[in-house]
VEXDREN-2710 file (C-alpha; in Angstrom, 1 decimal):
% VEXDREN-2710
k/r/px/py/pz
1/UNK/132.9/131.7/116.3
2/UNK/129.8/132.2/114.1
3/UNK/128.3/130.1/111.3
4/UNK/126.0/131.0/108.4
5/UNK/124.4/127.8/107.0
6/UNK/122.8/127.9/103.6
7/UNK/120.5/124.9/103.2
8/UNK/117.6/123.5/101.2
9/UNK/116.3/121.7/104.3
10/UNK/112.8/123.0/105.1
11/UNK/112.2/120.5/108.0
12/UNK/113.1/122.9/110.8
13/UNK/110.5/125.5/109.8
14/UNK/108.0/122.8/109.1
15/UNK/108.3/121.8/112.7
16/UNK/110.0/118.4/112.1
17/UNK/112.6/117.0/114.4
18/UNK/114.5/115.1/111.7
19/UNK/118.2/114.6/111.1
20/UNK/119.1/118.3/110.8
21/UNK/117.4/119.1/114.1
22/UNK/119.1/116.2/115.8
23/UNK/122.4/117.4/114.5
24/UNK/121.9/121.0/115.6
25/UNK/120.9/119.8/119.1
26/UNK/124.5/118.9/119.7
27/UNK/126.2/121.1/117.1
28/UNK/125.0/124.4/118.4
29/UNK/127.1/124.0/121.5
30/UNK/130.3/124.7/119.6
31/UNK/129.2/128.1/118.2
32/UNK/128.4/131.6/119.5
33/UNK/125.7/131.9/116.9
34/UNK/124.3/130.0/114.0
35/UNK/122.1/131.5/111.3
36/UNK/120.3/129.2/108.9
37/UNK/119.0/130.5/105.5
38/UNK/116.5/128.2/103.9
39/UNK/113.8/128.2/101.1
40/UNK/110.2/129.3/101.6
41/UNK/107.7/127.2/103.4
42/UNK/104.1/127.8/102.5
43/UNK/102.8/127.3/106.0
44/UNK/105.1/127.8/108.9
45/UNK/104.6/125.2/111.6
46/UNK/106.6/127.0/114.3
47/UNK/106.2/130.6/115.5
48/UNK/109.6/131.0/117.1
49/UNK/112.3/130.9/114.4
50/UNK/114.9/130.5/117.1
51/UNK/116.3/127.2/118.5
52/UNK/118.6/126.3/121.4
53/UNK/119.1/130.0/122.3
54/UNK/121.7/130.6/119.6
55/UNK/120.3/129.2/116.3
56/UNK/118.2/131.6/114.1
57/UNK/116.2/130.4/111.1
58/UNK/115.6/132.7/108.1
59/UNK/113.1/131.1/105.6
60/UNK/112.7/133.0/102.4
61/UNK/109.4/134.9/101.7
62/UNK/110.0/134.5/98.0
63/UNK/109.4/131.7/95.5
64/UNK/112.3/129.2/95.0
65/UNK/113.3/130.7/91.7
66/UNK/114.4/133.8/93.6
67/UNK/116.3/131.8/96.3
68/UNK/119.8/133.0/95.2
69/UNK/118.7/136.6/95.7
70/UNK/117.2/135.8/99.1
71/UNK/120.5/134.1/100.2
72/UNK/122.4/137.2/99.0
73/UNK/120.1/139.7/100.7
74/UNK/119.6/137.9/103.9
75/UNK/123.2/136.6/104.2
76/UNK/124.5/140.2/103.6
77/UNK/122.2/141.5/106.3
78/UNK/123.2/138.8/108.8
79/UNK/126.9/139.5/108.3
80/UNK/126.4/143.3/108.5
81/UNK/124.4/143.3/111.7
82/UNK/126.6/140.7/113.4
83/UNK/129.7/142.9/112.8
84/UNK/131.5/140.5/110.4
85/UNK/134.8/141.7/108.9
86/UNK/137.6/139.9/107.2
87/UNK/140.0/141.1/109.8
88/UNK/137.9/139.5/112.6
89/UNK/138.2/136.1/111.0
90/UNK/135.3/134.8/113.1
91/UNK/132.8/133.6/110.5
92/UNK/132.3/130.7/108.1
93/UNK/129.5/129.9/105.7
94/UNK/128.5/126.3/104.8
95/UNK/126.5/125.7/101.7
96/UNK/124.4/122.6/101.1
97/UNK/124.8/122.4/97.3
98/UNK/122.8/120.4/94.8
99/UNK/121.1/121.1/91.4
100/UNK/119.8/123.6/90.3
101/UNK/122.5/125.3/92.4
102/UNK/120.5/128.1/93.9
103/UNK/122.4/127.8/97.1
104/UNK/125.8/127.9/95.5
105/UNK/125.0/130.9/93.3
106/UNK/123.6/132.8/96.3
107/UNK/126.6/131.9/98.5
108/UNK/129.0/133.0/95.8
109/UNK/127.3/136.4/95.6
110/UNK/127.6/136.8/99.4
111/UNK/131.3/135.8/99.2
112/UNK/132.0/138.3/96.4
113/UNK/130.5/141.2/98.3
114/UNK/131.7/140.4/101.8
115/UNK/134.7/138.1/101.5
116/UNK/133.3/135.6/104.0
117/UNK/134.9/132.2/103.5
118/UNK/132.6/129.3/102.6
119/UNK/132.6/125.6/101.9
120/UNK/130.3/123.6/99.7
121/UNK/128.7/120.5/101.2
122/UNK/127.9/117.8/98.7
123/UNK/125.7/115.3/100.4
124/UNK/124.4/113.5/97.3
125/UNK/124.8/113.6/93.6
126/UNK/121.4/113.0/92.0
127/UNK/121.4/110.0/89.6
128/UNK/124.7/108.6/91.0
129/UNK/125.2/105.7/90.4
130/UNK/121.7/105.0/89.0
131/UNK/119.2/107.6/87.9
132/UNK/115.5/107.1/88.9
133/UNK/114.3/109.1/85.9
134/UNK/115.1/111.8/83.3
135/UNK/115.3/114.6/85.8
136/UNK/118.0/112.8/87.8
137/UNK/119.9/112.1/84.6
138/UNK/119.8/115.8/83.7
139/UNK/120.8/116.8/87.2
140/UNK/123.8/114.4/87.2
141/UNK/125.0/115.9/83.9
142/UNK/124.5/119.5/85.2
143/UNK/126.5/118.7/88.3
144/UNK/129.4/117.4/86.2
145/UNK/129.2/120.5/84.0
146/UNK/128.8/123.1/86.7
147/UNK/130.5/121.8/89.9
148/UNK/134.1/122.7/88.9
149/UNK/133.1/126.4/88.4
150/UNK/130.9/126.2/91.5
151/UNK/133.9/125.2/93.7
152/UNK/136.3/127.8/92.4
153/UNK/135.6/130.4/95.2
154/UNK/134.9/127.8/97.9
155/UNK/137.6/127.2/100.6
156/UNK/136.8/123.5/100.5
157/UNK/134.2/121.0/99.2
158/UNK/132.9/118.6/101.9
159/UNK/131.9/115.1/101.0
160/UNK/130.2/112.6/103.3
161/UNK/131.4/109.4/101.8
162/UNK/135.0/108.5/100.9
163/UNK/134.6/106.9/97.5
164/UNK/131.6/107.5/95.3
165/UNK/131.2/111.3/95.5
166/UNK/134.9/112.2/95.6
167/UNK/135.6/110.2/92.5
168/UNK/132.8/111.9/90.6
169/UNK/133.8/115.4/91.8
170/UNK/137.5/115.0/90.8
171/UNK/136.4/113.8/87.3
172/UNK/134.2/116.9/87.1
173/UNK/137.1/119.2/87.7
174/UNK/137.1/119.9/91.4
175/UNK/140.7/119.9/92.7
176/UNK/141.3/117.0/94.9
177/UNK/143.2/119.3/97.3
178/UNK/139.9/121.1/98.0
179/UNK/137.9/117.9/98.8
180/UNK/137.6/117.0/102.5
181/UNK/135.8/114.1/104.0
182/UNK/133.7/114.9/107.0
183/UNK/131.1/112.2/107.9
184/UNK/127.5/113.3/108.4
185/UNK/125.8/110.1/109.7
186/UNK/125.5/110.8/113.3
187/UNK/123.9/107.9/115.2
188/UNK/122.7/108.0/118.8
189/UNK/124.1/104.6/119.9
190/UNK/122.1/104.9/123.2
191/UNK/118.9/104.7/121.1
192/UNK/120.0/102.5/118.2
193/UNK/121.2/99.3/119.8
194/UNK/120.2/95.6/119.8
195/UNK/117.2/95.1/122.1
196/UNK/115.6/91.7/122.6
197/UNK/112.1/91.8/121.0
198/UNK/109.7/89.4/119.4
199/UNK/110.3/89.2/115.7
200/UNK/107.2/90.4/113.8
201/UNK/108.7/91.2/110.3
202/UNK/111.1/89.4/108.0
203/UNK/112.1/92.7/106.4
204/UNK/112.1/96.4/107.2
205/UNK/112.6/99.5/105.0
206/UNK/112.8/103.1/106.3
207/UNK/113.0/106.1/103.9
208/UNK/110.9/108.7/102.2
209/UNK/108.9/107.1/99.5
210/UNK/110.5/108.6/96.4
211/UNK/111.7/107.1/93.2
212/UNK/115.4/107.2/94.0
213/UNK/114.8/105.2/97.2
214/UNK/113.9/102.1/95.3
215/UNK/110.7/101.2/97.1
216/UNK/109.0/99.9/93.9
217/UNK/111.8/97.5/93.2
218/UNK/111.6/96.2/96.8
219/UNK/107.9/95.6/96.5
220/UNK/108.5/93.6/93.4
221/UNK/111.2/91.7/95.2
222/UNK/108.7/90.8/97.9
223/UNK/106.4/89.5/95.3
224/UNK/109.2/87.2/94.0
225/UNK/110.0/86.0/97.6
226/UNK/106.4/85.2/98.3
227/UNK/106.4/82.4/95.8
228/UNK/108.7/80.3/98.1
229/UNK/107.7/82.0/101.3
230/UNK/104.0/83.0/101.3
231/UNK/104.1/84.5/104.7
232/UNK/107.0/86.9/103.9
233/UNK/106.5/90.3/105.6
234/UNK/107.9/93.8/105.0
235/UNK/107.5/96.8/107.3
236/UNK/107.7/100.1/105.5
237/UNK/108.6/103.0/107.7
238/UNK/108.1/106.4/106.1
239/UNK/105.8/108.1/103.6
240/UNK/106.1/110.4/100.5
241/UNK/104.9/111.1/97.0
242/UNK/105.0/107.4/95.9
243/UNK/102.9/106.1/98.8
244/UNK/99.7/105.9/96.8
245/UNK/101.3/104.4/93.7
246/UNK/103.2/101.9/95.9
247/UNK/99.9/100.8/97.6
248/UNK/98.4/100.3/94.2
249/UNK/101.3/98.1/93.2
250/UNK/100.9/96.1/96.4
251/UNK/97.2/95.5/95.7
252/UNK/98.0/94.5/92.1
253/UNK/100.7/92.0/93.2
254/UNK/98.5/90.5/95.9
255/UNK/100.7/91.7/98.7
256/UNK/98.2/93.5/101.0
257/UNK/98.9/90.9/103.8
258/UNK/102.6/91.0/103.3
259/UNK/103.5/94.7/103.3
260/UNK/102.6/96.9/106.2
261/UNK/102.9/100.7/106.2
262/UNK/103.7/102.4/109.5
263/UNK/104.1/105.9/108.1
264/UNK/106.5/108.2/109.9
265/UNK/107.1/107.1/113.4
266/UNK/107.1/109.7/116.2
267/UNK/110.8/109.7/117.1
268/UNK/114.1/107.9/116.9
269/UNK/113.3/105.6/119.7
270/UNK/110.2/104.4/117.9
271/UNK/112.2/103.7/114.8
272/UNK/114.8/101.7/116.8
273/UNK/112.0/99.7/118.4
274/UNK/110.5/98.9/115.0
275/UNK/113.8/97.8/113.6
276/UNK/114.5/95.5/116.5
277/UNK/111.3/93.6/115.6
278/UNK/112.6/92.7/112.1
279/UNK/115.1/90.2/110.9
280/UNK/116.7/92.0/107.9
281/UNK/117.0/95.6/106.8
282/UNK/116.8/96.2/103.1
283/UNK/118.2/99.3/101.3
284/UNK/117.3/99.2/97.6
285/UNK/118.3/102.9/96.8
286/UNK/119.3/103.9/93.3
287/UNK/121.3/106.8/94.6
288/UNK/122.2/108.0/98.1
289/UNK/124.8/109.9/100.1
290/UNK/124.2/107.5/102.9
291/UNK/121.8/106.1/103.9
292/UNK/121.8/106.9/107.6
293/UNK/119.0/104.4/108.3
294/UNK/121.1/101.5/107.1
295/UNK/123.7/102.4/109.6
296/UNK/121.1/102.7/112.3
297/UNK/119.8/99.3/111.4
298/UNK/123.3/97.9/111.7
299/UNK/123.6/99.5/115.1
300/UNK/120.4/97.6/116.1
301/UNK/122.1/94.4/115.0
302/UNK/120.1/93.9/111.9
303/UNK/121.8/92.2/108.9
304/UNK/121.7/94.7/106.0
305/UNK/121.1/93.9/102.3
306/UNK/122.0/97.0/100.3
307/UNK/122.7/98.3/96.8
308/UNK/126.1/99.9/96.1
309/UNK/125.4/103.5/97.0
310/UNK/127.0/106.2/99.1
311/UNK/128.5/105.4/102.4
312/UNK/127.6/101.7/101.9
313/UNK/130.6/101.4/99.6
314/UNK/132.8/102.7/102.4
315/UNK/131.8/100.4/105.1
316/UNK/130.1/97.2/103.8
317/UNK/132.4/94.2/103.3
318/UNK/130.3/91.8/101.3
319/UNK/129.5/88.7/103.3
320/UNK/131.3/90.0/106.4
321/UNK/129.2/92.8/107.8
322/UNK/126.5/93.2/105.1
323/UNK/125.3/91.9/101.8
324/UNK/125.4/93.8/98.5
325/UNK/122.7/93.3/95.9
326/UNK/121.9/94.8/92.5
327/UNK/119.1/97.3/91.8
328/UNK/116.9/94.8/90.0
329/UNK/114.0/93.2/92.0
330/UNK/115.4/89.7/91.1
331/UNK/118.8/90.6/92.6
332/UNK/117.3/92.0/95.8
333/UNK/115.1/88.9/96.2
334/UNK/118.0/86.6/95.6
335/UNK/120.2/88.3/98.3
336/UNK/117.3/88.3/100.8
337/UNK/116.3/84.7/100.2
338/UNK/119.9/83.5/100.6
339/UNK/120.2/85.4/103.9
340/UNK/116.8/84.2/105.2
341/UNK/118.0/80.6/104.7
342/UNK/121.4/81.0/106.3
343/UNK/121.1/81.3/110.1
344/UNK/124.9/81.3/110.6
345/UNK/125.3/84.2/108.2
346/UNK/122.6/86.1/109.9
347/UNK/124.3/85.6/113.3
348/UNK/127.6/86.8/111.8
349/UNK/126.1/90.0/110.4
350/UNK/124.1/90.7/113.5
351/UNK/127.4/90.6/115.5
352/UNK/129.4/92.6/113.0
353/UNK/126.9/95.5/112.5
354/UNK/127.1/97.2/115.8
355/UNK/130.9/97.0/115.9
356/UNK/131.1/98.5/112.4
357/UNK/129.1/101.6/113.1
358/UNK/130.7/102.6/116.4
359/UNK/132.7/105.1/114.4
360/UNK/129.4/107.0/113.7
361/UNK/128.7/107.8/117.3
362/UNK/126.7/111.1/117.3
363/UNK/128.6/113.1/119.9
364/UNK/132.0/112.3/118.6
365/UNK/131.2/112.9/115.0
366/UNK/129.3/116.2/115.6
367/UNK/132.3/117.5/117.6
368/UNK/134.5/116.4/114.7
369/UNK/132.3/118.3/112.3
370/UNK/132.6/121.5/114.4
371/UNK/136.4/121.0/114.8
372/UNK/136.9/120.6/111.0
373/UNK/134.9/123.7/110.3
374/UNK/136.9/125.7/112.9
375/UNK/140.1/124.7/111.1
376/UNK/138.7/126.2/107.8
377/UNK/138.1/129.5/109.5
END
């Protein structure tokens, strides 16, 4: 069986071993060949666009505006040279879809000219449930307007959380019969696990520093917490476009001794080690499909304080295996302060977390993903 993956992920050709790479490391074993079509990367970080012997990467040479045409051209060439035919029934196309829908448009063209079956994969609705700015508000509206048409030719529409995304898609006109839930949060439980370590930080956050991840609200929450706990400490794992602005906020709020930036850590083991040195993981995201890092923190035995986003709505039972908070800095601070003062609740959540996320074991879920795709072929 062969797979054509249409994605917006540039990490592979940028030489990064992130979540997509870690998935492919196991996922490629189930396929004869995988071709990945992705957008242009200005400076390729890897010379060999082949991974794991049977994974081939095809970055566009054209600007993003022309991505639908690159998907059509390259997808058609891949299918043609690989001997695809409807009668052979040996190919599937997966499409990572999000506004402004370049991937879906390109995939629909490939489907119209070749008949290859495809599924849309909706990892995240921008602006759902909270928009980080006007752009996300517009994208959320565009998704509601376009996604029903977008899904017409697709064999199925994959969602990665059970509640939030599915409810939105059905309201937007996607037939419920087409929506399938296939989880995507693959956790290596041999790496992310409780390990005794000296506690260095009260709080830890791990994400790309972007508006929808809520880092600015978290920094303001730390400022509130500092009034009662002057030594409060936050480790920020990650970087991104808001790094400079966040550092300015920290300086302005007098938090230079309270907030520590580690940047991106070298690998998953380093992230797990850092998490095990903290008391509480905080996820202040405005909108998410996941986040995976909150599940990884739970696997390490960290109590999690999180907003009501993505997969958190599926698995968190408030006060039993995690704590929900609002998006406002005051709400985040209140939830964290209450947890810091309650040793019994911390112990309860530490024990519940690893047990909760056993269902996200990497090998089992990657195999499940491959099996579900095979069924669609």
